[in-house]
VEXVEX-444075 format. One record per residue: x, y negated, z of N, C-alpha, C in turn; residue number from 1. Coordinates in steps of 0.05 Angstrom, whole numbers, plus 5000, padded with zeros to 4 digits. Layout:
VEXVEX-444075
MIPA     nu     nv     nw    cau    cav    caw     cu     cv     cw     n
MIPA      X      Y      Z      X      Y      Z      X      Y      Z   NUM
...
***
This chain:
VEXVEX-444075
MIPA     nu     nv     nw    cau    cav    caw     cu     cv     cw     n
MIPA   3368   9273   8057   3348   9252   8055   3346   9240   8027     1
MIPA   3370   9237   8014   3370   9225   7987   3355   9242   7967     2
MIPA   3353   9269   7972   3339   9286   7954   3309   9280   7953     3
MIPA   3298   9273   7977   3269   9265   7978   3265   9239   7963     4
MIPA   3284   9220   7967   3281   9194   7954   3284   9196   7924     5
MIPA   3301   9215   7914   3304   9219   7886   3278   9229   7874     6
MIPA   3265   9248   7888   3240   9258   7879   3218   9237   7877     7
MIPA   3219   9218   7897   3198   9197   7898   3203   9176   7876     8
MIPA   3229   9166   7874   3234   9143   7857   3246   9152   7830     9
MIPA   3255   9177   7827   3265   9186   7801   3291   9174   7793    10
MIPA   3305   9161   7811   3331   9149   7805   3351   9154   7828    11
MIPA   3374   9164   7821   3394   9170   7842   3405   9144   7853    12
MIPA   3409   9124   7836   3420   9098   7846   3401   9085   7866    13
MIPA   3375   9084   7859   3356   9072   7878   3354   9088   7904    14
MIPA   3355   9115   7901   3353   9132   7924   3377   9128   7943    15
MIPA   3401   9126   7933   3424   9122   7950   3425   9094   7963    16
MIPA   3415   9074   7948   3414   9047   7960   3394   9046   7982    17
MIPA   3370   9058   7978   3349   9058   7999   3358   9075   8023    18
MIPA   3374   9096   8018   3383   9113   8040   3401   9098   8060    19
MIPA   3415   9077   8049   3433   9062   8067   3418   9041   8084    20
MIPA   3394   9034   8076   3379   9012   8090   3374   9019   8119    21
MIPA   3363   9043   8126   3359   9048   8154   3384   9051   8170    22
MIPA   3406   9060   8157   3432   9062   8171   3443   9034   8177    23
MIPA   3441   9017   8157   3451   8989   8161   3434   8975   8182    24
MIPA   3407   8979   8182   3390   8967   8202   3397   8978   8230    25
MIPA   3402   9004   8232   3410   9015   8258   3436   9003   8268    26
MIPA   3456   9000   8251   3482   8989   8260   3478   8961   8270    27
MIPA   3463   8944   8255   3459   8916   8264   3444   8915   8291    28
MIPA   3422   8930   8293   3407   8930   8318   3424   8941   8341    29
MIPA   3439   8963   8336   3456   8975   8356   3477   8955   8366    30
MIPA   3490   8941   8347   3511   8923   8355   3500   8900   8372    31
MIPA   3476   8889   8364   3464   8868   8380   3458   8878   8408    32
MIPA   3449   8902   8411   3443   8913   8437   3469   8920   8452    33
MIPA   3489   8931   8438   3514   8940   8452   3530   8916   8462    34
MIPA   3530   8894   8447   3544   8870   8457   3531   8860   8483    35
MIPA   3504   8859   8483   3490   8851   8507   3496   8870   8530    36
MIPA   3495   8896   8524   3499   8917   8544   3528   8914   8556    37
MIPA   3547   8909   8539   3575   8907   8549   3578   8883   8567    38
MIPA   3565   8861   8561   3565   8838   8578   3553   8844   8605    39
MIPA   3530   8859   8605   3517   8866   8630   3532   8886   8646    40
MIPA   3544   8906   8632   3560   8927   8646   3584   8913   8660    41
MIPA   3598   8896   8645   3621   8883   8657   3612   8864   8680    42
MIPA   3590   8851   8677   3580   8833   8697   3574   8848   8723    43
MIPA   3559   8870   8721   3552   8884   8745   3576   8898   8758    44
MIPA   3595   8906   8742   3619   8918   8753   3636   8897   8768    45
MIPA   3633   8872   8761   3648   8850   8773   3630   8834   8792    46
MIPA   3607   8845   8799   3589   8832   8819   3580   8804   8810    47
MIPA   3571   8802   8785   3559   8778   8774   3536   8785   8757    48
MIPA   3523   8765   8745   3498   8770   8730   3500   8774   8700    49
MIPA   3520   8760   8688   3521   8761   8659   3500   8742   8647    50
MIPA   3495   8743   8621   3476   8725   8608   3448   8729   8619    51
MIPA   3435   8707   8625   3408   8708   8638   3388   8689   8625    52
MIPA   3397   8670   8609   3380   8648   8601   3362   8654   8576    53
MIPA   3373   8667   8556   3359   8671   8531   3344   8698   8532    54
MIPA   3318   8697   8536   3303   8722   8538   3305   8733   8566    55
MIPA   3289   8755   8570   3289   8768   8597   3317   8780   8602    56
MIPA   3329   8771   8624   3356   8780   8631   3376   8776   8609    57
MIPA   3372   8755   8593   3390   8748   8571   3391   8768   8548    58
MIPA   3368   8783   8545   3368   8804   8524   3370   8793   8496    59
MIPA   3363   8768   8492   3364   8755   8466   3389   8739   8462    60
MIPA   3408   8739   8481   3432   8723   8479   3449   8731   8455    61
MIPA   3452   8757   8450   3468   8765   8427   3456   8757   8401    62
MIPA   3429   8758   8399   3416   8749   8375   3421   8720   8371    63
MIPA   3420   8704   8392   3426   8675   8390   3454   8670   8380    64
MIPA   3473   8686   8391   3501   8683   8383   3504   8691   8353    65
MIPA   3490   8712   8345   3492   8720   8317   3481   8698   8298    66
MIPA   3459   8686   8305   3448   8664   8289   3467   8641   8288    67
MIPA   3480   8636   8311   3500   8614   8311   3523   8620   8292    68
MIPA   3533   8645   8292   3555   8653   8275   3547   8650   8245    69
MIPA   3522   8656   8239   3513   8653   8211   3515   8624   8201    70
MIPA   3512   8605   8220   3511   8577   8212   3539   8564   8213    71
MIPA   3559   8578   8223   3585   8566   8226   3599   8564   8199    72
MIPA   3616   8545   8196   3631   8540   8171   3651   8562   8166    73
MIPA   3653   8571   8142   3672   8591   8134   3698   8578   8126    74
MIPA   3717   8579   8145   3743   8564   8141   3764   8583   8130    75
MIPA   3777   8575   8108   3799   8589   8096   3822   8570   8093    76
MIPA   3844   8575   8107   3867   8557   8107   3879   8557   8079    77
MIPA   3892   8534   8072   3903   8531   8045   3926   8551   8040    78
MIPA   3941   8559   8061   3964   8576   8058   3956   8606   8058    79
MIPA   3931   8612   8062   3922   8640   8063   3922   8652   8035    80
MIPA   3925   8678   8034   3920   8693   8009   3890   8697   8007    81
MIPA   3877   8679   7992   3848   8676   7994   3833   8702   7985    82
MIPA   3843   8715   7964   3829   8739   7954   3828   8761   7976    83
MIPA   3852   8767   7987   3853   8788   8007   3840   8779   8033    84
MIPA   3842   8754   8040   3830   8743   8064   3800   8746   8063    85
MIPA   3788   8741   8040   3759   8742   8038   3748   8770   8037    86
MIPA   3763   8789   8025   3753   8816   8021   3758   8834   8045    87
MIPA   3777   8827   8062   3785   8844   8085   3762   8851   8103    88
MIPA   3745   8832   8112   3723   8839   8130   3703   8858   8118    89
MIPA   3699   8856   8092   3680   8873   8078   3692   8902   8076    90
MIPA   3718   8904   8071   3731   8930   8070   3728   8944   8097    91
MIPA   3733   8930   8118   3731   8941   8145   3703   8950   8151    92
MIPA   3683   8934   8145   3655   8940   8152   3644   8962   8134    93
MIPA   3649   8961   8108   3638   8980   8089   3649   9008   8094    94
MIPA   3675   9010   8099   3686   9037   8105   3674   9049   8130    95
MIPA   3667   9032   8149   3654   9042   8173   3625   9051   8167    96
MIPA   3611   9034   8151   3584   9040   8144   3582   9066   8128    97
MIPA   3601   9071   8111   3600   9096   8094   3602   9121   8111    98
MIPA   3617   9120   8133   3620   9144   8150   3593   9152   8162    99
MIPA   3575   9133   8166   3549   9140   8178   3532   9157   8160   100
MIPA   3538   9158   8134   3522   9174   8115   3524   9203   8121   101
MIPA   3544   9212   8136   3548   9240   8142   3537   9248   8169   102
MIPA   3527   9229   8185   3517   9236   8212   3489   9248   8210   103
MIPA   3485   9272   8222   3458   9283   8223   3442   9272   8248   104
MIPA   3427   9250   8243   3412   9238   8265   3390   9257   8274   105
MIPA   3377   9271   8255   3358   9292   8260   3362   9314   8239   106
MIPA   3346   9335   8241   3348   9356   8221   3338   9347   8193   107
MIPA   3323   9325   8193   3312   9313   8168   3328   9289   8159   108
MIPA   3334   9271   8178   3347   9246   8171   3377   9249   8172   109
MIPA   3389   9255   8149   3418   9257   8146   3424   9247   8118   110
MIPA   3442   9227   8116   3447   9215   8090   3456   9236   8070   111
MIPA   3476   9252   8078   3487   9273   8060   3498   9295   8076   112
MIPA   3487   9319   8073   3498   9342   8087   3519   9356   8070   113
MIPA   3540   9340   8063   3561   9349   8045   3578   9370   8059   114
MIPA   3590   9388   8043   3607   9409   8054   3633   9399   8066   115
MIPA   3640   9374   8058   3665   9362   8068   3659   9340   8088   116
MIPA   3638   9342   8103   3628   9321   8120   3648   9308   8138   117
MIPA   3661   9324   8156   3680   9313   8175   3705   9304   8162   118
MIPA   3713   9317   8140   3737   9307   8125   3731   9279   8113   119
MIPA   3707   9276   8103   3698   9250   8092   3699   9228   8114   120
MIPA   3689   9235   8137   3688   9216   8160   3717   9208   8167   121
MIPA   3735   9227   8170   3762   9221   8177   3776   9204   8156   122
MIPA   3771   9210   8131   3783   9195   8109   3775   9165   8109   123
MIPA   3749   9160   8112   3740   9133   8111   3744   9118   8137   124
MIPA   3743   9131   8160   3749   9118   8185   3778   9110   8186   125
MIPA   3795   9126   8174   3824   9119   8173   3829   9096   8153   126
MIPA   3811   9094   8133   3815   9072   8113   3810   9045   8125   127
MIPA   3798   9043   8148   3793   9017   8161   3819   9002   8165   128
MIPA   3841   9017   8169   3867   9004   8174   3876   8988   8150   129
MIPA   3867   8996   8126   3875   8980   8102   3863   8952   8103   130
MIPA   3837   8950   8111   3825   8924   8114   3838   8907   8136   131
MIPA   3846   8920   8158   3859   8906   8180   3886   8896   8171   132
MIPA   3901   8912   8156   3927   8903   8146   3924   8879   8126   133
MIPA   3903   8881   8110   3897   8859   8091   3891   8833   8107   134
MIPA   3875   8836   8128   3868   8812   8144   3892   8800   8157   135
MIPA   3910   8816   8168   3934   8806   8181   3953   8793   8162   136
MIPA   3958   8806   8139   3977   8795   8120   3966   8770   8107   137
MIPA   3940   8770   8099   3929   8747   8085   3925   8723   8103   138
MIPA   3924   8726   8129   3920   8704   8147   3943   8685   8148   139
MIPA   3967   8694   8140   3992   8677   8141   3997   8667   8169   140
MIPA   3993   8686   8188   3996   8680   8217   4011   8703   8229   141
MIPA   4034   8697   8242   4051   8719   8252   4036   8735   8273   142
MIPA   4019   8723   8289   4005   8738   8310   3984   8757   8297   143
MIPA   3971   8747   8276   3952   8764   8262   3967   8788   8249   144
MIPA   3991   8782   8238   4006   8804   8225   4016   8824   8246   145
MIPA   4025   8814   8269   4032   8833   8291   4009   8851   8299   146
MIPA   3985   8839   8301   3962   8854   8309   3955   8875   8288   147
MIPA   3956   8868   8263   3949   8887   8242   3970   8910   8240   148
MIPA   3996   8904   8244   4016   8925   8243   4013   8943   8267   149
MIPA   4006   8932   8290   4001   8949   8313   3978   8968   8307   150
MIPA   3957   8957   8295   3934   8974   8289   3941   8996   8270   151
MIPA   3958   8990   8249   3966   9011   8230   3981   9033   8244   152
MIPA   4000   9026   8261   4016   9046   8275   3998   9062   8294   153
MIPA   3980   9049   8307   3962   9062   8326   3943   9082   8313   154
MIPA   3930   9073   8292   3910   9090   8279   3924   9114   8265   155
MIPA   3946   9108   8251   3960   9130   8238   3970   9151   8258   156
MIPA   3980   9142   8281   3990   9160   8301   3968   9177   8313   157
MIPA   3946   9164   8321   3925   9179   8335   3907   9195   8316   158
MIPA   3911   9191   8290   3897   9208   8271   3907   9237   8273   159
MIPA   3932   9241   8282   3943   9268   8282   3930   9285   8303   160
MIPA   3929   9277   8329   3915   9294   8349   3885   9297   8342   161
MIPA   3873   9275   8331   3845   9277   8322   3841   9299   8301   162
MIPA   3859   9300   8281   3858   9320   8260   3862   9348   8271   163
MIPA   3880   9351   8291   3886   9377   8302   3861   9388   8317   164
MIPA   3847   9370   8332   3823   9379   8346   3801   9385   8325   165
MIPA   3799   9369   8304   3779   9375   8283   3784   9402   8271   166
MIPA   3810   9408   8266   3817   9435   8255   3808   9457   8274   167
MIPA   3811   9452   8300   3803   9471   8320   3773   9476   8318   168
MIPA   3757   9455   8315   3728   9458   8314   3720   9470   8287   169
MIPA   3734   9465   8266   3728   9477   8240   3732   9507   8241   170
MIPA   3753   9516   8255   3758   9545   8259   3735   9557   8275   171
MIPA   3725   9542   8295   3704   9553   8312   3678   9556   8297   172
MIPA   3671   9536   8280   3645   9536   8267   3646   9547   8238   173
MIPA   3670   9547   8226   3673   9558   8199   3661   9540   8178   174
MIPA   3658   9514   8183   3648   9495   8163   3657   9467   8170   175
MIPA   3658   9450   8149   3664   9422   8153   3639   9405   8154   176
MIPA   3616   9416   8148   3591   9401   8147   3581   9395   8175   177
MIPA   3577   9369   8181   3567   9361   8207   3539   9372   8212   178
MIPA   3523   9373   8191   3496   9383   8193   3496   9413   8201   179
MIPA   3513   9428   8188   3515   9457   8193   3527   9462   8221   180
MIPA   3546   9445   8230   3557   9448   8256   3535   9443   8277   181
MIPA   3518   9424   8273   3496   9419   8292   3476   9442   8292   182
MIPA   3470   9452   8268   3451   9474   8266   3461   9499   8280   183
MIPA   3488   9503   8279   3500   9527   8292   3497   9526   8322   184
MIPA   3490   9502   8333   3487   9500   8362   3458   9499   8371   185
MIPA   3440   9506   8352   3411   9505   8358   3404   9527   8378   186
MIPA   3401   9520   8402   3393   9537   8424   3396   9521   8450   187
MIPA   3397   9534   8473   3401   9520   8498   3430   9511   8500   188
MIPA   3436   9495   8520   3462   9482   8522   3485   9501   8523   189
MIPA   3481   9527   8531   3503   9546   8533   3512   9555   8505   190
MIPA   3498   9546   8484   3507   9551   8457   3521   9527   8444   191
MIPA   3525   9506   8460   3538   9482   8449   3568   9485   8448   192
MIPA   3581   9468   8433   3610   9471   8427   3628   9472   8451   193
MIPA   3622   9457   8472   3640   9456   8495   3639   9482   8510   194
MIPA   3618   9498   8505   3615   9524   8518   3620   9547   8498   195
MIPA   3635   9541   8477   3643   9562   8458   3628   9562   8432   196
MIPA   3607   9546   8430   3592   9544   8405   3579   9571   8397   197
MIPA   3582   9578   8371   3569   9603   8362   3583   9629   8370   198
MIPA   3606   9627   8383   3621   9651   8391   3606   9665   8413   199
MIPA   3606   9692   8412   3591   9708   8432   3610   9725   8449   200
MIPA   3599   9735   8471   3614   9754   8487   3636   9742   8503   201
MIPA   3657   9758   8508   3679   9749   8525   3694   9725   8512   202
MIPA   3694   9724   8485   3707   9702   8472   3696   9675   8480   203
MIPA   3669   9673   8484   3657   9648   8493   3668   9639   8520   204
MIPA   3671   9658   8539   3681   9652   8565   3710   9642   8564   205
MIPA   3726   9656   8547   3754   9649   8544   3758   9622   8531   206
MIPA   3739   9614   8514   3742   9589   8499   3735   9564   8516   207
MIPA   3719   9567   8537   3709   9544   8551   3731   9525   8560   208
MIPA   3752   9534   8574   3773   9514   8583   3787   9500   8560   209
MIPA   3790   9514   8538   3804   9502   8515   3786   9483   8500   210
MIPA   3759   9488   8501   3741   9468   8490   3740   9442   8506   211
MIPA   3743   9445   8533   3745   9421   8549   3770   9405   8543   212
MIPA   3793   9419   8538   3818   9406   8531   3814   9392   8504   213
MIPA   3802   9406   8484   3797   9393   8458   3780   9369   8460   214
MIPA   3759   9370   8477   3742   9347   8481   3757   9323   8493   215
MIPA   3773   9327   8513   3788   9306   8526   3808   9293   8506   216
MIPA   3822   9310   8490   3841   9300   8470   3826   9283   8449   217
MIPA   3804   9294   8439   3789   9280   8418   3778   9253   8429   218
MIPA   3768   9254   8453   3757   9229   8465   3779   9208   8467   219
MIPA   3802   9215   8477   3824   9195   8481   3834   9185   8453   220
MIPA   3837   9204   8434   3847   9196   8408   3828   9178   8393   221
MIPA   3802   9184   8394   3783   9167   8380   3779   9140   8394   222
MIPA   3783   9140   8420   3782   9115   8435   3805   9096   8425   223
MIPA   3828   9108   8421   3851   9093   8412   3847   9084   8383   224
MIPA   3836   9101   8366   3831   9094   8338   3811   9071   8335   225
MIPA   3793   9069   8354   3773   9047   8352   3782   9022   8366   226
MIPA   3807   9022   8375   3819   8998   8388   3805   8989   8413   227
MIPA   3795   9008   8428   3781   9001   8453   3801   9003   8477   228
MIPA   3796   8987   8497   3812   8987   8521   3812   9016   8533   229
MIPA   3835   9026   8542   3860   9012   8547   3879   9011   8523   230
MIPA   3869   9017   8498   3885   9018   8474   3879   8995   8455   231
MIPA   3871   8971   8466   3863   8949   8448   3887   8931   8442   232
MIPA   3910   8942   8436   3934   8926   8431   3932   8910   8405   233
MIPA   3918   8919   8384   3916   8903   8359   3903   8876   8363   234
MIPA   3886   8873   8384   3873   8847   8388   3877   8839   8417   235
MIPA   3902   8843   8427   3909   8837   8454   3907   8807   8459   236
MIPA   3886   8798   8474   3880   8770   8477   3903   8755   8491   237
MIPA   3916   8767   8511   3936   8753   8526   3962   8749   8510   238
MIPA   3966   8765   8489   3991   8762   8474   3986   8751   8445   239
MIPA   3965   8760   8432   3961   8755   8404   3937   8737   8398   240
MIPA   3924   8727   8418   3900   8709   8415   3880   8722   8396   241
MIPA   3872   8747   8401   3852   8762   8386   3864   8777   8363   242
MIPA   3890   8774   8357   3903   8791   8338   3896   8786   8309   243
MIPA   3890   8808   8294   3887   8806   8265   3864   8788   8256   244
MIPA   3845   8783   8273   3822   8766   8264   3823   8738   8275   245
MIPA   3846   8729   8283   3849   8702   8295   3840   8680   8276   246
MIPA   3847   8683   8250   3841   8661   8231   3813   8662   8219   247
MIPA   3797   8681   8228   3770   8684   8216   3749   8669   8233   248
MIPA   3728   8661   8219   3706   8646   8232   3680   8655   8220   249
MIPA   3658   8648   8233   3631   8653   8222   3625   8682   8218   250
MIPA   3611   8688   8196   3601   8714   8191   3624   8734   8186   251
MIPA   3647   8725   8175   3669   8743   8171   3681   8752   8197   252
MIPA   3682   8734   8216   3691   8741   8243   3673   8762   8256   253
MIPA   3646   8759   8252   3627   8777   8264   3628   8805   8251   254
MIPA   3637   8807   8225   3638   8832   8212   3659   8851   8224   255
MIPA   3681   8839   8234   3700   8856   8247   3688   8868   8273   256
MIPA   3672   8853   8287   3660   8863   8311   3637   8882   8305   257
MIPA   3623   8878   8283   3603   8897   8274   3617   8924   8270   258
MIPA   3640   8924   8257   3654   8949   8252   3664   8962   8278   259
MIPA   3675   8945   8296   3685   8956   8321   3664   8970   8338   260
MIPA   3641   8956   8341   3619   8968   8357   3606   8991   8342   261
MIPA   3605   8990   8316   3594   9013   8300   3612   9037   8304   262
MIPA   3639   9032   8306   3658   9054   8310   3654   9066   8338   263
MIPA   3645   9050   8357   3640   9061   8384   3619   9082   8383   264
MIPA   3597   9076   8369   3576   9097   8367   3585   9120   8350   265
MIPA   3600   9115   8329   3610   9136   8311   3626   9157   8327   266
MIPA   3645   9148   8343   3661   9167   8358   3645   9182   8379   267
MIPA   3625   9168   8390   3606   9182   8408   3591   9203   8394   268
MIPA   3582   9196   8369   3566   9216   8353   3583   9240   8346   269
MIPA   3608   9236   8339   3625   9259   8332   3629   9277   8356   270
MIPA   3634   9265   8379   3637   9281   8404   3611   9297   8409   271
MIPA   3589   9284   8406   3563   9297   8411   3558   9320   8391   272
MIPA   3565   9316   8366   3561   9336   8345   3579   9361   8350   273
MIPA   3604   9356   8357   3623   9378   8361   3618   9393   8387   274
MIPA   3612   9378   8409   3613   9391   8436   3587   9392   8451   275
MIPA   3567   9375   8443   3543   9373   8459   3517   9377   8443   276
MIPA   3519   9393   8422   3495   9402   8409   3482   9383   8389   277
MIPA   3495   9360   8384   3483   9341   8365   3455   9332   8374   278
MIPA   3436   9334   8356   3409   9325   8361   3393   9346   8377   279
MIPA   3405   9369   8383   3390   9390   8397   3384   9383   8426   280
MIPA   3360   9391   8435   3352   9387   8462   3361   9410   8480   281
MIPA   3371   9404   8504   3378   9426   8522   3354   9441   8534   282
MIPA   3330   9429   8531   3307   9441   8544   3286   9451   8524   283
MIPA   3292   9451   8498   3272   9458   8478   3256   9433   8471   284
MIPA   3239   9435   8451   3224   9412   8441   3195   9413   8450   285
MIPA   3185   9390   8458   3157   9387   8466   3139   9392   8442   286
MIPA   3149   9384   8418   3133   9388   8393   3127   9417   8388   287
MIPA   3147   9434   8394   3142   9463   8391   3121   9473   8411   288
MIPA   3123   9463   8435   3104   9472   8456   3076   9464   8449   289
MIPA   3073   9439   8439   3046   9429   8432   3037   9436   8404   290
MIPA   3055   9447   8388   3048   9453   8360   3046   9429   8342   291
MIPA   3061   9408   8349   3061   9383   8334   3088   9381   8320   292
MIPA   3090   9388   8295   3116   9389   8281   3128   9362   8277   293
MIPA   3112   9341   8271   3124   9315   8266   3136   9302   8291   294
MIPA   3131   9313   8314   3142   9303   8339   3172   9312   8342   295
MIPA   3179   9334   8330   3205   9346   8334   3228   9327   8324   296
MIPA   3226   9316   8299   3247   9297   8290   3250   9273   8309   297
MIPA   3228   9263   8320   3229   9240   8339   3244   9248   8364   298
MIPA   3239   9273   8374   3253   9282   8397   3283   9286   8391   299
MIPA   3289   9296   8367   3317   9300   8359   3331   9273   8357   300
MIPA   3318   9253   8346   3330   9226   8345   3335   9215   8373   301
MIPA   3316   9220   8391   3320   9211   8419   3344   9223   8432   302
MIPA   3348   9250   8428   3370   9263   8441   3396   9255   8428   303
MIPA   3397   9252   8402   3422   9244   8388   3430   9216   8397   304
MIPA   3412   9197   8397   3418   9170   8404   3425   9168   8434   305
MIPA   3410   9183   8450   3415   9183   8479   3442   9193   8486   306
MIPA   3450   9216   8474   3477   9227   8480   3499   9208   8469   307
MIPA   3494   9197   8445   3514   9178   8434   3517   9153   8452   308
MIPA   3495   9143   8461   3495   9118   8478   3509   9124   8505   309
MIPA   3508   9148   8515   3522   9155   8539   3552   9151   8536   310
MIPA   3563   9159   8513   3591   9156   8508   3598   9127   8503   311
MIPA   3580   9112   8491   3584   9083   8488   3586   9070   8516   312
MIPA   3569   9078   8534   3570   9068   8561   3597   9075   8575   313
MIPA   3606   9100   8570   3632   9108   8582   3655   9091   8571   314
MIPA   3654   9085   8545   3674   9067   8533   3674   9040   8547   315
MIPA   3651   9029   8552   3649   9003   8566   3658   9005   8595   316
MIPA   3651   9027   8607   3660   9032   8635   3690   9032   8637   317
MIPA   3703   9046   8618   3732   9048   8618   3745   9021   8613   318
MIPA   3732   9004   8596   3744   8978   8590   3747   8961   8615   319
MIPA   3727   8963   8633   3728   8946   8656   3739   8961   8681   320
MIPA   3752   8983   8676   3764   8999   8697   3794   9002   8694   321
MIPA   3803   9008   8669   3831   9014   8665   3846   8990   8654   322
MIPA   3872   8986   8662   3888   8965   8650   3898   8973   8623   323
MIPA   3905   8953   8607   3916   8958   8580   3944   8970   8582   324
MIPA   3949   8991   8566   3975   9004   8565   3995   8987   8548   325
MIPA   4021   8991   8553   4041   8978   8536   4043   8993   8510   326
MIPA   4057   8980   8490   4060   8993   8464   4076   9019   8466   327
MIPA   4097   9019   8482   4113   9044   8485   4096   9066   8499   328
MIPA   4080   9058   8518   4062   9078   8532   4042   9088   8513   329
MIPA   4031   9071   8495   4012   9079   8475   4023   9101   8457   330
MIPA   4047   9098   8448   4060   9118   8430   4068   9143   8446   331
MIPA   4077   9139   8471   4084   9162   8487   4061   9181   8492   332
MIPA   4038   9169   8498   4013   9185   8503   4007   9202   8479   333
MIPA   4010   9190   8455   4003   9204   8430   4023   9225   8423   334
MIPA   4049   9217   8420   4069   9235   8409   4080   9255   8429   335
MIPA   4081   9247   8454   4093   9265   8475   4073   9283   8488   336
MIPA   4047   9275   8489   4027   9290   8503   4005   9301   8486   337
MIPA   3990   9283   8473   3966   9291   8458   3972   9310   8435   338
MIPA   3992   9303   8419   3998   9320   8395   4007   9348   8403   339
MIPA   4027   9351   8422   4035   9378   8430   4012   9394   8443   340
MIPA   3996   9381   8460   3974   9395   8473   3953   9403   8452   341
MIPA   3947   9385   8433   3927   9391   8413   3936   9414   8395   342
MIPA   3962   9415   8388   3973   9436   8372   3973   9463   8387   343
MIPA   3981   9463   8412   3980   9487   8428   3951   9497   8431   344
MIPA   3933   9478   8436   3905   9486   8439   3894   9498   8413   345
MIPA   3902   9487   8390   3894   9498   8364   3904   9527   8361   346
MIPA   3929   9533   8369   3939   9560   8366   3925   9579   8385   347
MIPA   3919   9571   8409   3906   9589   8428   3877   9595   8419   348
MIPA   3863   9574   8411   3835   9579   8401   3835   9597   8377   349
MIPA   3854   9592   8359   3856   9610   8335   3862   9639   8343   350
MIPA   3879   9643   8363   3886   9670   8372   3861   9683   8384   351
MIPA   3846   9668   8401   3822   9679   8414   3802   9687   8392   352
MIPA   3798   9670   8372   3778   9676   8351   3787   9700   8335   353
MIPA   3813   9702   8330   3824   9725   8315   3820   9751   8329   354
MIPA   3825   9751   8355   3822   9775   8371   3793   9783   8374   355
***
């Protein structure tokens, strides 16, 4: 996308700045909708209504809350490390925003189809922990520090099974580019990653169960990395009173939640790109049938957002279904189960591809 903008404006700096505008707008709109949706999902699962007063069925409630947060006083305690305290929310949010530049929303709208796409996403999504550690340390609050240290241990641990599954998918597709991975699945759903991706013949049949295993491991690992229930120990309300962001207020407080909800869609998008064809339609495109080329990117955007939102809904569903695990259980799941299974799965898939 930035190449088109460079041609129009003749400046790389202007092109890259403008390329971030639609992504930033999408994150803000998505988070406003996702917070409302989570309230509604939790309400209906608990046989209640949720927000109803502001807008139809409370659809504007999150916007009202956001406007309220903008007006709140920015409080910084005198004993805080002010420099780190102030910069931490921006580090957390910006590192999340940067990862979106690699997502192929359509065959046309992709910030950068870099050859190291998934490596770039893993690097910056893991860098979020630096901002969380800064927030916990600078808050001068032992509960905030506990929350940030939990987050560091959790994210670093679950990066390992995530990386092993990513290596599995890199072997399958032969590229790190998320755009190229999506293009390799261009066909009906039996050509998508969970059904063996671009592999043909008997190898495709043999790969199917191992692709399901890779999908389950990646889903659990990314759920833990994004601090979602049942792995939300860094902000465990009953123990840490919201954890690492306890001392924050106003817009800085909201930036942590912007990052958390943006991560929800990000992990859904990665699952969709690897296993469910990305922006590809399982039924073909209406634009091709009608001979309307400009309709195809719109259909691709619909499928990409629709698939991603499905996994966002599953995240919310799990939050109001499963109890929170203990710290020892959190580490046991990672080191005793996910890492060995992911490593074994990597070896088997590699052997099948080699044969």
